[in-house]
All heavy atoms as a GROMACS GRO file, in nm:
protein
  584
    1MET      N    1  -3.257   9.140   3.454
    1MET     CA    2  -3.182   9.066   3.353
    1MET      C    3  -3.289   9.022   3.253
    1MET      O    4  -3.397   8.972   3.291
    1MET     CB    5  -3.104   8.951   3.423
    1MET     CG    6  -3.008   8.883   3.327
    1MET     SD    7  -2.905   8.788   3.438
    1MET     CE    8  -2.796   8.719   3.319
    2ALA      N    9  -3.249   9.009   3.131
    2ALA     CA   10  -3.341   8.966   3.020
    2ALA      C   11  -3.378   8.826   3.033
    2ALA      O   12  -3.290   8.741   3.073
    2ALA     CB   13  -3.275   8.991   2.886
    3ASP      N   14  -3.510   8.785   3.008
    3ASP     CA   15  -3.547   8.645   3.008
    3ASP      C   16  -3.497   8.580   2.874
    3ASP      O   17  -3.539   8.614   2.772
    3ASP     CB   18  -3.696   8.650   3.022
    3ASP     CG   19  -3.752   8.508   3.035
    3ASP    OD1   20  -3.674   8.419   3.078
    3ASP    OD2   21  -3.867   8.484   3.002
    4PHE      N   22  -3.412   8.485   2.891
    4PHE     CA   23  -3.356   8.419   2.780
    4PHE      C   24  -3.396   8.275   2.779
    4PHE      O   25  -3.373   8.198   2.878
    4PHE     CB   26  -3.194   8.427   2.780
    4PHE     CG   27  -3.130   8.364   2.662
    4PHE    CD1   28  -3.131   8.421   2.540
    4PHE    CD2   29  -3.066   8.236   2.681
    4PHE    CE1   30  -3.073   8.357   2.440
    4PHE    CE2   31  -3.005   8.177   2.574
    4PHE     CZ   32  -3.008   8.245   2.448
    5ASP      N   33  -3.444   8.234   2.668
    5ASP     CA   34  -3.492   8.087   2.646
    5ASP      C   35  -3.371   8.011   2.588
    5ASP      O   36  -3.348   8.029   2.475
    5ASP     CB   37  -3.620   8.084   2.552
    5ASP     CG   38  -3.670   7.945   2.536
    5ASP    OD1   39  -3.628   7.851   2.615
    5ASP    OD2   40  -3.757   7.930   2.458
    6PHE      N   41  -3.311   7.934   2.676
    6PHE     CA   42  -3.190   7.863   2.638
    6PHE      C   43  -3.221   7.762   2.528
    6PHE      O   44  -3.150   7.746   2.426
    6PHE     CB   45  -3.135   7.792   2.757
    6PHE     CG   46  -3.006   7.713   2.728
    6PHE    CD1   47  -2.892   7.784   2.708
    6PHE    CD2   48  -3.010   7.570   2.713
    6PHE    CE1   49  -2.774   7.713   2.676
    6PHE    CE2   50  -2.892   7.504   2.687
    6PHE     CZ   51  -2.773   7.569   2.675
    7GLY      N   52  -3.340   7.694   2.537
    7GLY     CA   53  -3.372   7.601   2.423
    7GLY      C   54  -3.385   7.666   2.289
    7GLY      O   55  -3.355   7.615   2.190
    8GLU      N   56  -3.440   7.786   2.286
    8GLU     CA   57  -3.456   7.863   2.161
    8GLU      C   58  -3.319   7.900   2.105
    8GLU      O   59  -3.302   7.887   1.988
    8GLU     CB   60  -3.542   7.993   2.168
    8GLU     CG   61  -3.569   8.062   2.047
    8GLU     CD   62  -3.641   7.993   1.948
    8GLU    OE1   63  -3.716   7.892   1.973
    8GLU    OE2   64  -3.636   8.036   1.834
    9GLY      N   65  -3.229   7.942   2.191
    9GLY     CA   66  -3.094   7.976   2.140
    9GLY      C   67  -3.024   7.851   2.090
    9GLY      O   68  -2.955   7.858   1.985
   10LEU      N   69  -3.041   7.740   2.158
   10LEU     CA   70  -2.980   7.612   2.113
   10LEU      C   71  -3.030   7.569   1.979
   10LEU      O   72  -2.970   7.522   1.886
   10LEU     CB   73  -3.001   7.503   2.214
   10LEU     CG   74  -2.932   7.364   2.181
   10LEU    CD1   75  -2.791   7.383   2.187
   10LEU    CD2   76  -2.970   7.262   2.304
   11ARG      N   77  -3.157   7.586   1.965
   11ARG     CA   78  -3.234   7.555   1.838
   11ARG      C   79  -3.181   7.642   1.723
   11ARG      O   80  -3.145   7.582   1.612
   11ARG     CB   81  -3.385   7.579   1.855
   11ARG     CG   82  -3.468   7.547   1.725
   11ARG     CD   83  -3.612   7.575   1.751
   11ARG     NE   84  -3.685   7.599   1.640
   11ARG     CZ   85  -3.685   7.708   1.568
   11ARG    NH1   86  -3.618   7.815   1.606
   11ARG    NH2   87  -3.751   7.725   1.458
   12LYS      N   88  -3.152   7.770   1.745
   12LYS     CA   89  -3.101   7.854   1.643
   12LYS      C   90  -2.954   7.814   1.600
   12LYS      O   91  -2.926   7.820   1.485
   12LYS     CB   92  -3.109   8.003   1.689
   12LYS     CG   93  -3.255   8.057   1.695
   12LYS     CD   94  -3.251   8.203   1.741
   12LYS     CE   95  -3.391   8.253   1.737
   12LYS     NZ   96  -3.399   8.397   1.779
   13VAL      N   97  -2.875   7.781   1.702
   13VAL     CA   98  -2.744   7.741   1.677
   13VAL      C   99  -2.740   7.606   1.588
   13VAL      O  100  -2.670   7.597   1.487
   13VAL     CB  101  -2.660   7.718   1.802
   13VAL    CG1  102  -2.523   7.650   1.778
   13VAL    CG2  103  -2.641   7.851   1.877
   14PHE      N  104  -2.838   7.514   1.627
   14PHE     CA  105  -2.838   7.392   1.549
   14PHE      C  106  -2.878   7.416   1.406
   14PHE      O  107  -2.823   7.368   1.316
   14PHE     CB  108  -2.947   7.292   1.614
   14PHE     CG  109  -2.975   7.183   1.537
   14PHE    CD1  110  -2.874   7.071   1.523
   14PHE    CD2  111  -3.093   7.168   1.472
   14PHE    CE1  112  -2.912   6.961   1.449
   14PHE    CE2  113  -3.126   7.058   1.390
   14PHE     CZ  114  -3.038   6.951   1.388
   15LEU      N  115  -2.985   7.501   1.383
   15LEU     CA  116  -3.033   7.537   1.253
   15LEU      C  117  -2.923   7.610   1.174
   15LEU      O  118  -2.912   7.583   1.047
   15LEU     CB  119  -3.154   7.623   1.260
   15LEU     CG  120  -3.286   7.548   1.302
   15LEU    CD1  121  -3.393   7.650   1.327
   15LEU    CD2  122  -3.323   7.434   1.224
   16ALA      N  123  -2.842   7.689   1.234
   16ALA     CA  124  -2.741   7.760   1.163
   16ALA      C  125  -2.629   7.653   1.115
   16ALA      O  126  -2.576   7.659   1.010
   16ALA     CB  127  -2.669   7.863   1.254
   17GLY      N  128  -2.597   7.560   1.197
   17GLY     CA  129  -2.504   7.448   1.164
   17GLY      C  130  -2.551   7.364   1.046
   17GLY      O  131  -2.487   7.336   0.956
   18VAL      N  132  -2.683   7.335   1.049
   18VAL     CA  133  -2.744   7.254   0.938
   18VAL      C  134  -2.746   7.344   0.817
   18VAL      O  135  -2.710   7.289   0.704
   18VAL     CB  136  -2.891   7.213   0.976
   18VAL    CG1  137  -2.963   7.163   0.854
   18VAL    CG2  138  -2.899   7.124   1.087
   19GLY      N  139  -2.768   7.476   0.822
   19GLY     CA  140  -2.768   7.545   0.703
   19GLY      C  141  -2.618   7.564   0.655
   19GLY      O  142  -2.604   7.555   0.519
   20ALA      N  143  -2.521   7.573   0.732
   20ALA     CA  144  -2.382   7.576   0.686
   20ALA      C  145  -2.343   7.439   0.621
   20ALA      O  146  -2.272   7.440   0.514
   20ALA     CB  147  -2.291   7.609   0.812
   21LEU      N  148  -2.395   7.332   0.687
   21LEU     CA  149  -2.355   7.201   0.620
   21LEU      C  150  -2.421   7.194   0.482
   21LEU      O  151  -2.352   7.142   0.392
   21LEU     CB  152  -2.414   7.098   0.708
   21LEU     CG  153  -2.392   6.948   0.663
   21LEU    CD1  154  -2.247   6.912   0.654
   21LEU    CD2  155  -2.467   6.854   0.757
   22ALA      N  156  -2.546   7.231   0.468
   22ALA     CA  157  -2.615   7.231   0.337
   22ALA      C  158  -2.543   7.312   0.234
   22ALA      O  159  -2.526   7.273   0.118
   22ALA     CB  160  -2.761   7.268   0.348
   23THR      N  161  -2.501   7.430   0.278
   23THR     CA  162  -2.427   7.516   0.179
   23THR      C  163  -2.289   7.451   0.135
   23THR      O  164  -2.263   7.458   0.019
   23THR     CB  165  -2.401   7.652   0.244
   23THR    OG1  166  -2.521   7.713   0.288
   23THR    CG2  167  -2.326   7.748   0.157
   24THR      N  168  -2.229   7.390   0.232
   24THR     CA  169  -2.103   7.327   0.206
   24THR      C  170  -2.124   7.214   0.098
   24THR      O  171  -2.040   7.197   0.003
   24THR     CB  172  -2.030   7.269   0.329
   24THR    OG1  173  -2.014   7.389   0.419
   24THR    CG2  174  -1.900   7.212   0.302
   25VAL      N  175  -2.220   7.134   0.124
   25VAL     CA  176  -2.253   7.025   0.043
   25VAL      C  177  -2.277   7.072  -0.105
   25VAL      O  178  -2.227   7.012  -0.201
   25VAL     CB  179  -2.373   6.930   0.095
   25VAL    CG1  180  -2.412   6.837  -0.018
   25VAL    CG2  181  -2.323   6.862   0.215
   26GLU      N  182  -2.362   7.174  -0.114
   26GLU     CA  183  -2.401   7.229  -0.242
   26GLU      C  184  -2.274   7.283  -0.314
   26GLU      O  185  -2.253   7.251  -0.432
   26GLU     CB  186  -2.500   7.335  -0.234
   26GLU     CG  187  -2.641   7.292  -0.192
   26GLU     CD  188  -2.741   7.404  -0.162
   26GLU    OE1  189  -2.697   7.520  -0.186
   26GLU    OE2  190  -2.850   7.373  -0.121
   27LYS      N  191  -2.191   7.350  -0.254
   27LYS     CA  192  -2.074   7.412  -0.302
   27LYS      C  193  -1.972   7.294  -0.343
   27LYS      O  194  -1.920   7.310  -0.460
   27LYS     CB  195  -2.001   7.503  -0.209
   27LYS     CG  196  -1.881   7.575  -0.262
   27LYS     CD  197  -1.922   7.667  -0.379
   27LYS     CE  198  -1.806   7.738  -0.427
   27LYS     NZ  199  -1.837   7.816  -0.554
   28SER      N  200  -1.954   7.198  -0.271
   28SER     CA  201  -1.868   7.082  -0.311
   28SER      C  202  -1.918   7.014  -0.427
   28SER      O  203  -1.846   6.971  -0.513
   28SER     CB  204  -1.847   6.996  -0.192
   28SER     OG  205  -1.956   6.936  -0.130
   29GLN      N  206  -2.056   7.000  -0.444
   29GLN     CA  207  -2.114   6.936  -0.559
   29GLN      C  208  -2.087   7.015  -0.682
   29GLN      O  209  -2.060   6.964  -0.792
   29GLN     CB  210  -2.271   6.915  -0.539
   29GLN     CG  211  -2.294   6.806  -0.443
   29GLN     CD  212  -2.436   6.785  -0.422
   29GLN    OE1  213  -2.521   6.870  -0.442
   29GLN    NE2  214  -2.479   6.664  -0.357
   30GLU      N  215  -2.090   7.155  -0.666
   30GLU     CA  216  -2.055   7.242  -0.791
   30GLU      C  217  -1.914   7.220  -0.824
   30GLU      O  218  -1.885   7.217  -0.947
   30GLU     CB  219  -2.081   7.381  -0.744
   30GLU     CG  220  -2.231   7.431  -0.730
   30GLU     CD  221  -2.250   7.573  -0.682
   30GLU    OE1  222  -2.152   7.646  -0.685
   30GLU    OE2  223  -2.354   7.607  -0.638
   31ILE      N  224  -1.827   7.212  -0.734
   31ILE     CA  225  -1.682   7.188  -0.764
   31ILE      C  226  -1.666   7.059  -0.829
   31ILE      O  227  -1.590   7.053  -0.936
   31ILE     CB  228  -1.594   7.197  -0.633
   31ILE    CG1  229  -1.603   7.336  -0.581
   31ILE    CG2  230  -1.449   7.145  -0.652
   31ILE    CD1  231  -1.537   7.348  -0.442
   32VAL      N  232  -1.728   6.952  -0.788
   32VAL     CA  233  -1.708   6.821  -0.856
   32VAL      C  234  -1.772   6.830  -0.997
   32VAL      O  235  -1.703   6.789  -1.084
   32VAL     CB  236  -1.786   6.709  -0.777
   32VAL    CG1  237  -1.800   6.584  -0.849
   32VAL    CG2  238  -1.720   6.681  -0.644
   33ASP      N  239  -1.882   6.894  -1.016
   33ASP     CA  240  -1.947   6.905  -1.142
   33ASP      C  241  -1.844   6.983  -1.238
   33ASP      O  242  -1.830   6.955  -1.361
   33ASP     CB  243  -2.080   6.978  -1.141
   33ASP     CG  244  -2.187   6.895  -1.083
   33ASP    OD1  245  -2.170   6.768  -1.068
   33ASP    OD2  246  -2.286   6.956  -1.039
   34ASP      N  247  -1.779   7.094  -1.195
   34ASP     CA  248  -1.690   7.168  -1.274
   34ASP      C  249  -1.563   7.085  -1.310
   34ASP      O  250  -1.512   7.093  -1.427
   34ASP     CB  251  -1.635   7.288  -1.192
   34ASP     CG  252  -1.740   7.398  -1.178
   34ASP    OD1  253  -1.832   7.404  -1.266
   34ASP    OD2  254  -1.730   7.492  -1.096
   35LEU      N  255  -1.519   7.001  -1.214
   35LEU     CA  256  -1.408   6.910  -1.253
   35LEU      C  257  -1.448   6.805  -1.359
   35LEU      O  258  -1.362   6.777  -1.443
   35LEU     CB  259  -1.357   6.835  -1.124
   35LEU     CG  260  -1.291   6.924  -1.020
   35LEU    CD1  261  -1.257   6.847  -0.885
   35LEU    CD2  262  -1.150   6.980  -1.076
   36VAL      N  263  -1.565   6.758  -1.352
   36VAL     CA  264  -1.612   6.659  -1.450
   36VAL      C  265  -1.612   6.731  -1.589
   36VAL      O  266  -1.576   6.681  -1.690
   36VAL     CB  267  -1.753   6.606  -1.415
   36VAL    CG1  268  -1.814   6.532  -1.532
   36VAL    CG2  269  -1.741   6.508  -1.293
   37LYS      N  270  -1.670   6.862  -1.589
   37LYS     CA  271  -1.678   6.943  -1.718
   37LYS      C  272  -1.544   6.955  -1.784
   37LYS      O  273  -1.525   6.956  -1.895
   37LYS     CB  274  -1.754   7.066  -1.701
   37LYS     CG  275  -1.898   7.056  -1.672
   37LYS     CD  276  -1.965   7.187  -1.645
   37LYS     CE  277  -2.112   7.166  -1.613
   37LYS     NZ  278  -2.173   7.303  -1.574
   38LYS      N  279  -1.441   6.984  -1.696
   38LYS     CA  280  -1.309   7.011  -1.736
   38LYS      C  281  -1.230   6.883  -1.775
   38LYS      O  282  -1.126   6.897  -1.831
   38LYS     CB  283  -1.234   7.087  -1.629
   38LYS     CG  284  -1.277   7.234  -1.602
   38LYS     CD  285  -1.200   7.296  -1.494
   38LYS     CE  286  -1.252   7.430  -1.467
   38LYS     NZ  287  -1.172   7.492  -1.354
   39GLY      N  288  -1.287   6.776  -1.740
   39GLY     CA  289  -1.225   6.642  -1.775
   39GLY      C  290  -1.130   6.605  -1.677
   39GLY      O  291  -1.054   6.505  -1.707
   40GLU      N  292  -1.120   6.667  -1.560
   40GLU     CA  293  -1.037   6.622  -1.463
   40GLU      C  294  -1.086   6.510  -1.379
   40GLU      O  295  -1.007   6.444  -1.308
   40GLU     CB  296  -0.996   6.739  -1.376
   40GLU     CG  297  -0.923   6.857  -1.449
   40GLU     CD  298  -0.892   6.974  -1.363
   40GLU    OE1  299  -0.886   6.965  -1.237
   40GLU    OE2  300  -0.873   7.071  -1.420
   41LEU      N  301  -1.207   6.485  -1.380
   41LEU     CA  302  -1.278   6.369  -1.323
   41LEU      C  303  -1.369   6.307  -1.432
   41LEU      O  304  -1.425   6.375  -1.506
   41LEU     CB  305  -1.371   6.409  -1.200
   41LEU     CG  306  -1.298   6.439  -1.074
   41LEU    CD1  307  -1.414   6.484  -0.976
   41LEU    CD2  308  -1.226   6.316  -1.012
   42THR      N  309  -1.373   6.174  -1.428
   42THR     CA  310  -1.470   6.115  -1.523
   42THR      C  311  -1.611   6.128  -1.453
   42THR      O  312  -1.633   6.161  -1.338
   42THR     CB  313  -1.446   5.960  -1.526
   42THR    OG1  314  -1.478   5.896  -1.408
   42THR    CG2  315  -1.308   5.938  -1.583
   43VAL      N  316  -1.716   6.113  -1.542
   43VAL     CA  317  -1.848   6.128  -1.492
   43VAL      C  318  -1.887   6.032  -1.380
   43VAL      O  319  -1.945   6.060  -1.283
   43VAL     CB  320  -1.954   6.104  -1.605
   43VAL    CG1  321  -2.100   6.098  -1.563
   43VAL    CG2  322  -1.928   6.215  -1.714
   44GLU      N  323  -1.831   5.907  -1.388
   44GLU     CA  324  -1.854   5.810  -1.288
   44GLU      C  325  -1.784   5.850  -1.165
   44GLU      O  326  -1.832   5.826  -1.058
   44GLU     CB  327  -1.799   5.664  -1.343
   44GLU     CG  328  -1.894   5.610  -1.446
   44GLU     CD  329  -2.032   5.586  -1.405
   44GLU    OE1  330  -2.063   5.546  -1.291
   44GLU    OE2  331  -2.119   5.627  -1.486
   45GLN      N  332  -1.665   5.891  -1.168
   45GLN     CA  333  -1.589   5.945  -1.041
   45GLN      C  334  -1.664   6.051  -0.983
   45GLN      O  335  -1.681   6.065  -0.860
   45GLN     CB  336  -1.444   5.981  -1.086
   45GLN     CG  337  -1.354   5.883  -1.112
   45GLN     CD  338  -1.220   5.932  -1.167
   45GLN    OE1  339  -1.218   6.031  -1.226
   45GLN    NE2  340  -1.116   5.855  -1.133
   46GLY      N  341  -1.722   6.147  -1.067
   46GLY     CA  342  -1.800   6.261  -1.013
   46GLY      C  343  -1.925   6.212  -0.943
   46GLY      O  344  -1.949   6.257  -0.832
   47LYS      N  345  -1.998   6.118  -0.994
   47LYS     CA  346  -2.118   6.054  -0.937
   47LYS      C  347  -2.076   5.984  -0.808
   47LYS      O  348  -2.151   6.019  -0.702
   47LYS     CB  349  -2.182   5.958  -1.027
   47LYS     CG  350  -2.253   6.021  -1.146
   47LYS     CD  351  -2.316   5.918  -1.231
   47LYS     CE  352  -2.383   5.976  -1.359
   47LYS     NZ  353  -2.445   5.866  -1.443
   48ALA      N  354  -1.981   5.915  -0.803
   48ALA     CA  355  -1.930   5.845  -0.689
   48ALA      C  356  -1.894   5.941  -0.568
   48ALA      O  357  -1.937   5.927  -0.455
   48ALA     CB  358  -1.820   5.752  -0.714
   49LEU      N  359  -1.827   6.057  -0.614
   49LEU     CA  360  -1.783   6.158  -0.515
   49LEU      C  361  -1.906   6.231  -0.459
   49LEU      O  362  -1.914   6.258  -0.341
   49LEU     CB  363  -1.689   6.249  -0.577
   49LEU     CG  364  -1.607   6.351  -0.490
   49LEU    CD1  365  -1.547   6.279  -0.365
   49LEU    CD2  366  -1.513   6.434  -0.567
   50ASN      N  367  -2.004   6.260  -0.548
   50ASN     CA  368  -2.128   6.332  -0.497
   50ASN      C  369  -2.197   6.242  -0.402
   50ASN      O  370  -2.250   6.293  -0.298
   50ASN     CB  371  -2.209   6.370  -0.613
   50ASN     CG  372  -2.174   6.506  -0.674
   50ASN    OD1  373  -2.128   6.589  -0.606
   50ASN    ND2  374  -2.212   6.523  -0.798
   51THR      N  375  -2.213   6.120  -0.436
   51THR     CA  376  -2.288   6.023  -0.343
   51THR      C  377  -2.214   6.010  -0.210
   51THR      O  378  -2.289   6.016  -0.110
   51THR     CB  379  -2.295   5.874  -0.409
   51THR    OG1  380  -2.352   5.890  -0.533
   51THR    CG2  381  -2.365   5.779  -0.324
   52GLU      N  382  -2.083   6.002  -0.215
   52GLU     CA  383  -2.009   6.003  -0.086
   52GLU      C  384  -2.033   6.129   0.000
   52GLU      O  385  -2.048   6.129   0.112
   52GLU     CB  386  -1.866   5.975  -0.114
   52GLU     CG  387  -1.778   5.962   0.002
   52GLU     CD  388  -1.811   5.838   0.092
   52GLU    OE1  389  -1.873   5.738   0.045
   52GLU    OE2  390  -1.766   5.832   0.216
   53LEU      N  391  -2.027   6.242  -0.072
   53LEU     CA  392  -2.052   6.366  -0.001
   53LEU      C  393  -2.191   6.379   0.063
   53LEU      O  394  -2.201   6.412   0.178
   53LEU     CB  395  -2.031   6.478  -0.093
   53LEU     CG  396  -1.892   6.520  -0.139
   53LEU    CD1  397  -1.885   6.611  -0.249
   53LEU    CD2  398  -1.806   6.571  -0.019
   54LYS      N  399  -2.290   6.326  -0.007
   54LYS     CA  400  -2.418   6.334   0.041
   54LYS      C  401  -2.437   6.241   0.165
   54LYS      O  402  -2.504   6.275   0.260
   54LYS     CB  403  -2.527   6.298  -0.067
   54LYS     CG  404  -2.550   6.395  -0.163
   54LYS     CD  405  -2.636   6.347  -0.277
   54LYS     CE  406  -2.653   6.441  -0.391
   54LYS     NZ  407  -2.742   6.382  -0.492
   55ARG      N  408  -2.376   6.119   0.162
   55ARG     CA  409  -2.376   6.029   0.270
   55ARG      C  410  -2.316   6.079   0.398
   55ARG      O  411  -2.368   6.070   0.494
   55ARG     CB  412  -2.312   5.897   0.222
   55ARG     CG  413  -2.323   5.780   0.329
   55ARG     CD  414  -2.247   5.660   0.295
   55ARG     NE  415  -2.105   5.680   0.288
   55ARG     CZ  416  -2.023   5.693   0.395
   55ARG    NH1  417  -2.070   5.688   0.516
   55ARG    NH2  418  -1.890   5.709   0.384
   56LYS      N  419  -2.198   6.140   0.372
   56LYS     CA  420  -2.122   6.196   0.484
   56LYS      C  421  -2.206   6.312   0.552
   56LYS      O  422  -2.208   6.328   0.668
   56LYS     CB  423  -1.990   6.236   0.446
   56LYS     CG  424  -1.886   6.123   0.434
   56LYS     CD  425  -1.747   6.169   0.413
   56LYS     CE  426  -1.655   6.047   0.393
   56LYS     NZ  427  -1.516   6.072   0.403
   57ALA      N  428  -2.263   6.393   0.468
   57ALA     CA  429  -2.345   6.509   0.516
   57ALA      C  430  -2.460   6.455   0.598
   57ALA      O  431  -2.488   6.510   0.702
   57ALA     CB  432  -2.383   6.594   0.407
   58ALA      N  433  -2.526   6.358   0.549
   58ALA     CA  434  -2.640   6.301   0.618
   58ALA      C  435  -2.599   6.238   0.760
   58ALA      O  436  -2.666   6.257   0.858
   58ALA     CB  437  -2.708   6.190   0.540
   59GLU      N  438  -2.481   6.173   0.760
   59GLU     CA  439  -2.423   6.119   0.885
   59GLU      C  440  -2.403   6.235   0.993
   59GLU      O  441  -2.426   6.225   1.108
   59GLU     CB  442  -2.293   6.046   0.863
   59GLU     CG  443  -2.316   5.909   0.804
   59GLU     CD  444  -2.176   5.839   0.769
   59GLU    OE1  445  -2.070   5.892   0.807
   59GLU    OE2  446  -2.187   5.732   0.708
   60VAL      N  447  -2.334   6.339   0.941
   60VAL     CA  448  -2.305   6.451   1.027
   60VAL      C  449  -2.441   6.512   1.081
   60VAL      O  450  -2.437   6.543   1.198
   60VAL     CB  451  -2.219   6.560   0.957
   60VAL    CG1  452  -2.209   6.685   1.037
   60VAL    CG2  453  -2.075   6.500   0.931
   61LYS      N  454  -2.524   6.532   0.991
   61LYS     CA  455  -2.666   6.588   1.029
   61LYS      C  456  -2.728   6.499   1.140
   61LYS      O  457  -2.777   6.554   1.241
   61LYS     CB  458  -2.757   6.598   0.918
   61LYS     CG  459  -2.878   6.667   0.940
   61LYS     CD  460  -2.958   6.680   0.811
   61LYS     CE  461  -3.091   6.740   0.837
   61LYS     NZ  462  -3.184   6.750   0.716
   62GLU      N  463  -2.720   6.366   1.118
   62GLU     CA  464  -2.787   6.274   1.218
   62GLU      C  465  -2.724   6.286   1.349
   62GLU      O  466  -2.781   6.293   1.459
   62GLU     CB  467  -2.782   6.131   1.167
   62GLU     CG  468  -2.887   6.096   1.063
   62GLU     CD  469  -2.874   5.963   1.010
   62GLU    OE1  470  -2.825   5.880   1.084
   62GLU    OE2  471  -2.920   5.937   0.894
   63GLU      N  472  -2.580   6.286   1.351
   63GLU     CA  473  -2.500   6.288   1.473
   63GLU      C  474  -2.527   6.423   1.542
   63GLU      O  475  -2.551   6.424   1.671
   63GLU     CB  476  -2.357   6.275   1.443
   63GLU     CG  477  -2.316   6.140   1.403
   63GLU     CD  478  -2.175   6.125   1.366
   63GLU    OE1  479  -2.096   6.228   1.394
   63GLU    OE2  480  -2.134   6.036   1.301
   64SER      N  481  -2.539   6.533   1.471
   64SER     CA  482  -2.569   6.662   1.532
   64SER      C  483  -2.710   6.662   1.590
   64SER      O  484  -2.728   6.719   1.711
   64SER     CB  485  -2.558   6.770   1.438
   64SER     OG  486  -2.438   6.797   1.398
   65ALA      N  487  -2.800   6.606   1.529
   65ALA     CA  488  -2.944   6.598   1.585
   65ALA      C  489  -2.954   6.517   1.709
   65ALA      O  490  -3.014   6.547   1.805
   65ALA     CB  491  -3.034   6.545   1.488
   66LYS      N  492  -2.872   6.411   1.713
   66LYS     CA  493  -2.873   6.324   1.837
   66LYS      C  494  -2.807   6.386   1.954
   66LYS      O  495  -2.850   6.375   2.068
   66LYS     CB  496  -2.794   6.192   1.808
   66LYS     CG  497  -2.872   6.093   1.719
   66LYS     CD  498  -2.794   5.967   1.690
   66LYS     CE  499  -2.866   5.878   1.586
   66LYS     NZ  500  -2.788   5.763   1.557
   67LYS      N  501  -2.706   6.467   1.922
   67LYS     CA  502  -2.627   6.542   2.031
   67LYS      C  503  -2.712   6.649   2.086
   67LYS      O  504  -2.721   6.681   2.203
   67LYS     CB  505  -2.504   6.591   1.986
   67LYS     CG  506  -2.395   6.481   1.964
   67LYS     CD  507  -2.261   6.546   1.907
   67LYS     CE  508  -2.165   6.440   1.875
   67LYS     NZ  509  -2.040   6.494   1.828
   68ASP      N  510  -2.784   6.724   1.994
   68ASP     CA  511  -2.863   6.835   2.041
   68ASP      C  512  -3.000   6.797   2.100
   68ASP      O  513  -3.056   6.885   2.181
   68ASP     CB  514  -2.890   6.927   1.919
   68ASP     CG  515  -2.756   6.998   1.877
   68ASP    OD1  516  -2.661   7.004   1.960
   68ASP    OD2  517  -2.746   7.047   1.763
   69ALA      N  518  -3.054   6.687   2.066
   69ALA     CA  519  -3.183   6.655   2.124
   69ALA      C  520  -3.192   6.636   2.272
   69ALA      O  521  -3.285   6.700   2.327
   69ALA     CB  522  -3.231   6.518   2.050
   70PRO      N  523  -3.099   6.571   2.337
   70PRO     CA  524  -3.105   6.568   2.484
   70PRO      C  525  -3.093   6.710   2.545
   70PRO      O  526  -3.161   6.736   2.650
   70PRO     CB  527  -2.993   6.477   2.524
   70PRO     CG  528  -2.963   6.399   2.398
   70PRO     CD  529  -3.004   6.485   2.284
   71ALA      N  530  -3.009   6.793   2.492
   71ALA     CA  531  -2.988   6.926   2.553
   71ALA      C  532  -3.116   7.010   2.533
   71ALA      O  533  -3.156   7.084   2.630
   71ALA     CB  534  -2.871   6.999   2.488
   72ALA      N  535  -3.180   6.996   2.428
   72ALA     CA  536  -3.312   7.067   2.395
   72ALA      C  537  -3.421   7.015   2.497
   72ALA      O  538  -3.502   7.095   2.545
   72ALA     CB  539  -3.351   7.052   2.259
   73ASP      N  540  -3.421   6.892   2.516
   73ASP     CA  541  -3.519   6.823   2.603
   73ASP      C  542  -3.500   6.882   2.751
   73ASP      O  543  -3.594   6.908   2.824
   73ASP     CB  544  -3.510   6.669   2.599
   73ASP     CG  545  -3.569   6.620   2.470
   73ASP    OD1  546  -3.642   6.699   2.400
   73ASP    OD2  547  -3.538   6.503   2.434
   74GLU      N  548  -3.373   6.887   2.790
   74GLU     CA  549  -3.344   6.936   2.923
   74GLU      C  550  -3.386   7.083   2.943
   74GLU      O  551  -3.442   7.123   3.046
   74GLU     CB  552  -3.187   6.923   2.948
   74GLU     CG  553  -3.148   6.780   2.968
   74GLU     CD  554  -2.997   6.770   2.987
   74GLU    OE1  555  -2.930   6.882   3.002
   74GLU    OE2  556  -2.942   6.655   2.974
   75ALA      N  557  -3.356   7.159   2.837
   75ALA     CA  558  -3.396   7.304   2.846
   75ALA      C  559  -3.551   7.327   2.848
   75ALA      O  560  -3.593   7.408   2.926
   75ALA     CB  561  -3.337   7.376   2.720
   76LYS      N  562  -3.628   7.238   2.785
   76LYS     CA  563  -3.764   7.240   2.793
   76LYS      C  564  -3.824   7.204   2.927
   76LYS      O  565  -3.911   7.261   2.972
   76LYS     CB  566  -3.823   7.162   2.683
   76LYS     CG  567  -3.805   7.216   2.541
   76LYS     CD  568  -3.878   7.117   2.438
   76LYS     CE  569  -3.853   7.161   2.302
   76LYS     NZ  570  -3.912   7.074   2.197
   77ALA      N  571  -3.746   7.114   2.994
   77ALA     CA  572  -3.794   7.068   3.125
   77ALA      C  573  -3.775   7.174   3.229
   77ALA      O  574  -3.846   7.180   3.333
   77ALA     CB  575  -3.721   6.947   3.166
   78GLU      N  576  -3.685   7.269   3.210
   78GLU     CA  577  -3.667   7.375   3.306
   78GLU      C  578  -3.767   7.476   3.292
   78GLU      O  579  -3.842   7.533   3.342
   78GLU     CB  580  -3.523   7.455   3.280
   78GLU     CG  581  -3.407   7.350   3.310
   78GLU     CD  582  -3.275   7.423   3.269
   78GLU    OE1  583  -3.273   7.533   3.225
   78GLU    OE2  584  -3.174   7.350   3.286
   0.00000   0.00000   0.00000
């Protein structure tokens, strides 16, 4: 049977999640900017929405890192 490093696999899954989150945040910022340009949102509303999106993304990233850290430490111990 192939030798599989569980910690490395977990690390790759975590990094994929972070990448997906970053892509989502960037895309949502583009959408907000487009709405501001079209006049459907004011500049101040757009800034507030972008700030909120960044804050929520940072929270999700922190929570994911906290959840994955103990599992990665356990895998290294094995």
